C-alpha positions in Angstrom: -13.5 87.8 -178.5 -14.7 84.9 -176.4 -11.9 82.9 -174.8 -14.1 79.6 -175.3 -14.9 78.2 -178.8 -17.2 75.5 -180.1 -16.3 73.0 -182.6 -18.3 75.2 -185.1 -16.1 78.0 -184.2 -13.0 76.1 -184.8 -14.2 74.8 -188.1 -14.9 78.5 -189.3 -11.7 80.0 -187.8 -9.3 77.2 -189.1 -11.4 76.6 -192.4 -12.0 73.0 -191.7 -14.8 70.6 -192.2 -16.2 68.3 -189.6 -13.6 65.4 -190.7 -10.6 67.7 -190.9 -11.3 69.1 -187.2 -11.6 65.6 -185.9 -8.3 64.6 -187.5 -6.7 67.7 -186.0 -8.2 67.0 -182.4 -7.0 63.4 -182.5 -3.5 64.7 -183.5 -3.3 67.2 -180.8 -4.8 64.7 -178.2 -7.7 67.2 -177.5 -11.3 66.1 -176.5 -13.7 65.5 -179.4 -17.4 66.1 -179.6 -19.7 63.0 -178.6 -23.3 62.4 -178.4 -23.5 63.5 -174.8 -20.7 66.1 -174.7 -19.7 69.2 -176.8 -16.6 70.4 -175.4 -15.6 74.1 -175.6 -11.9 74.9 -176.4 -9.6 77.7 -175.0 -7.5 80.0 -177.1 -4.4 78.1 -176.1 -6.0 74.9 -177.5 -7.0 76.8 -180.7 -3.2 77.6 -181.1 -2.4 73.9 -180.7 -4.9 73.0 -183.3 -3.8 75.6 -185.7 -0.3 74.0 -185.2 -1.5 70.5 -185.8 -3.3 71.6 -189.0 -0.3 73.3 -190.4 1.9 70.3 -189.6 -0.5 67.7 -191.2 -1.0 69.9 -194.2 3.0 69.6 -194.6 2.9 66.1 -194.4 3.9 65.2 -190.9 2.6 62.2 -189.4 0.0 62.2 -186.4 2.4 60.3 -184.3 5.1 63.0 -185.0 2.8 65.7 -184.5 1.9 64.4 -181.1 5.6 63.9 -180.1 6.4 67.5 -181.3 3.4 69.1 -179.4 4.2 67.1 -176.2 8.0 67.9 -176.4 7.2 71.7 -176.8 4.8 71.7 -174.1 7.5 70.5 -171.6 10.3 72.7 -173.2 8.4 76.1 -173.2 7.1 75.6 -169.7 4.6 77.7 -168.2 6.1 81.1 -169.2 5.2 80.7 -173.0 3.0 79.0 -175.3 2.8 77.9 -178.9 1.8 81.3 -179.9 5.1 82.5 -178.9 7.2 80.5 -181.4 7.1 79.7 -185.2 6.9 76.1 -186.2 7.9 74.7 -189.7 8.1 71.4 -191.4 11.4 71.2 -193.2 11.5 68.0 -195.1 10.7 65.1 -192.6 11.7 67.1 -189.6 9.8 69.9 -187.6 11.8 73.1 -186.6 10.9 75.6 -184.0 11.9 79.3 -183.9 11.6 81.2 -180.6 13.2 84.5 -182.1 16.6 83.5 -180.9 17.4 79.9 -182.0 15.9 77.0 -184.2 15.6 73.5 -182.7 13.9 70.2 -183.4 11.4 69.9 -180.3 11.1 66.1 -180.6 15.0 65.6 -180.0 16.0 68.9 -178.5 18.6 69.2 -181.2 19.5 72.7 -182.1 19.7 73.9 -185.6 20.6 77.0 -187.3 19.2 80.7 -186.8 17.7 80.6 -190.5 14.4 80.0 -191.7 13.2 76.6 -192.8 14.0 76.9 -196.4 17.5 78.3 -195.6 18.1 75.3 -193.3 16.9 73.0 -196.2 19.3 74.7 -198.7 22.2 74.5 -196.2 21.7 70.8 -195.3 22.6 70.1 -198.9 25.9 72.0 -198.8 28.7 69.4 -200.1 31.9 71.6 -200.2 34.1 70.9 -197.2 34.9 74.2 -195.4 38.4 75.4 -195.0 39.8 75.2 -191.4 41.5 78.5 -191.8 38.4 80.5 -192.8 37.1 83.5 -191.0 34.7 82.8 -188.0 31.8 82.8 -190.4 32.7 79.4 -191.3 31.7 78.2 -187.8 28.1 78.2 -189.1 29.3 76.1 -192.2 30.9 73.5 -189.9 27.7 73.4 -187.8 25.7 72.9 -191.0 27.7 70.0 -191.8 27.8 68.6 -188.6 23.8 68.6 -188.5 23.7 66.9 -192.0 26.0 64.2 -190.9 25.1 63.4 -187.3 22.5 60.7 -188.3 24.6 58.7 -190.6 28.2 59.5 -189.6 28.4 60.6 -185.9 32.1 60.5 -185.6 32.3 63.0 -188.5 29.5 65.0 -187.0 31.6 65.3 -183.7 34.6 66.6 -185.4 32.6 69.0 -187.3 30.9 70.3 -184.1 34.3 70.6 -182.4 35.6 72.7 -185.2 32.6 74.9 -185.1 33.4 75.5 -181.6 37.0 76.0 -182.0 36.0 78.9 -184.6 33.2 80.3 -182.5 33.5 79.2 -178.8 30.2 80.8 -177.9 28.2 78.7 -180.5 25.5 77.2 -178.1 24.0 74.9 -180.7 27.3 73.2 -181.3 27.8 72.7 -177.5 24.4 71.1 -177.0 24.4 69.0 -180.1 27.9 67.8 -179.4 26.8 67.0 -175.7 23.9 64.8 -177.0 26.2 62.7 -179.5 28.7 62.2 -176.6 25.8 61.3 -174.2 24.1 58.9 -176.8 27.7 57.2 -177.2 27.9 56.8 -173.6 30.9 59.3 -173.1 29.4 60.8 -170.0 32.3 63.1 -168.9 32.6 64.6 -172.3 28.8 65.1 -172.6 28.7 66.7 -169.1 31.6 69.1 -170.2 29.5 70.1 -173.3 26.3 70.7 -171.3 28.2 72.9 -168.7 29.8 74.8 -171.6 26.4 75.5 -173.2 25.0 76.7 -169.8 28.0 79.2 -169.4 26.4 81.0 -172.5 22.6 80.2 -171.6 22.0 79.8 -168.0 18.3 79.8 -168.5 18.2 76.8 -170.9 16.1 74.3 -169.1 16.8 71.2 -171.4 20.6 71.8 -170.9 20.0 71.6 -167.1 17.9 68.6 -167.5 20.5 66.7 -169.8 23.2 67.6 -167.3 21.2 66.1 -164.5 20.7 62.8 -166.4 24.4 62.6 -167.2 25.3 63.4 -163.5 22.7 60.6 -162.4 24.2 58.3 -164.9 27.8 58.9 -163.2 26.4 58.5 -159.7 26.6 62.0 -158.7 23.3 62.3 -157.0 23.7 65.6 -155.3 24.9 67.1 -158.6 22.0 65.6 -160.5 19.5 66.9 -157.8 20.7 70.4 -158.2 20.5 70.2 -161.9 16.9 69.0 -161.8 16.1 71.7 -159.4 17.6 74.4 -161.8 15.7 72.9 -164.6 12.5 73.6 -162.7 13.7 77.0 -161.9 13.4 77.9 -165.6 10.7 75.6 -166.7 8.3 74.7 -163.8 6.1 72.4 -166.1 9.1 70.2 -167.0 7.4 67.0 -166.2 10.5 64.5 -166.6 12.4 66.8 -164.2 9.7 66.4 -161.6 9.7 62.6 -162.0 13.4 62.2 -161.9 13.7 64.4 -158.7 10.9 62.4 -157.1 12.9 59.1 -157.9 16.2 60.7 -156.5 14.3 62.0 -153.2 12.8 58.4 -152.8 16.2 56.9 -153.1 17.7 59.5 -150.6 14.8 58.8 -148.1 13.2 62.2 -148.6 9.7 60.9 -148.8 8.0 64.2 -148.4 9.8 65.7 -151.2 9.4 62.6 -153.4 5.6 62.7 -153.0 5.6 66.4 -153.6 7.3 66.0 -157.1 5.4 62.9 -157.9 2.1 64.8 -157.3 3.4 67.7 -159.6 4.3 65.4 -162.4 0.9 63.7 -162.1 -0.7 67.1 -162.6 1.1 67.7 -165.9 0.5 66.0 -169.3 2.4 62.8 -169.9 5.3 63.3 -172.3 8.0 61.0 -173.6 11.4 61.4 -171.9 13.9 63.0 -174.4 16.5 60.8 -175.7 19.7 62.6 -174.5 
């Protein structure tokens, strides 16, 4: 099969009419056909369009689709593409499954390792779990924390802490608790959460990036520098890490390194900085 596709090919493969294709192309920020130009599309762009089509059909807004696709490109890095993950729309949120974990790409928030329908069912769980229950109840506490975090962050923090007490290796609870602390300005607590998460998953680029941000917020520039470099070790296309590194190098008077990372960031697609 050719690795390039015309607009007509995309309509046929994705079962779209011309208007539907135009809508998906705009949602995915891909070039559209004009009077003087008929672009060809790569297989990866076909995968992006298929993802945009599925999210549109699930009722996800164009703005959110763009945010999700931008965030995923950053989080997956060069080593994997959208074809390596499964993407669901669960209610108003988009959930990604990489074979190991579920997370929300637009926030970096980890979810539970179930399919989207199970996540939706568990999010409606009302019964307070028993603190003395077996280790399986850690998942119930995690579920409750995810349900509470938007409306009651204090209760969500307590629920994440209980999940961690019951299962110390629960990566999702560490990362999500760190995000809550970081948003609340509790930088030392956030740092501790990110470091604990990295003990269990040293290759998780977003946790390294979040650690770099929180260290920079505390004035620990050498520590932040090391964390951003570690981010790029696992995700070389993490644009925000390049940007933050460039700014740090510039502050430290290392102009050549700053220019190198500014140039690297400029070559990568612009994506919104995650709210950590």
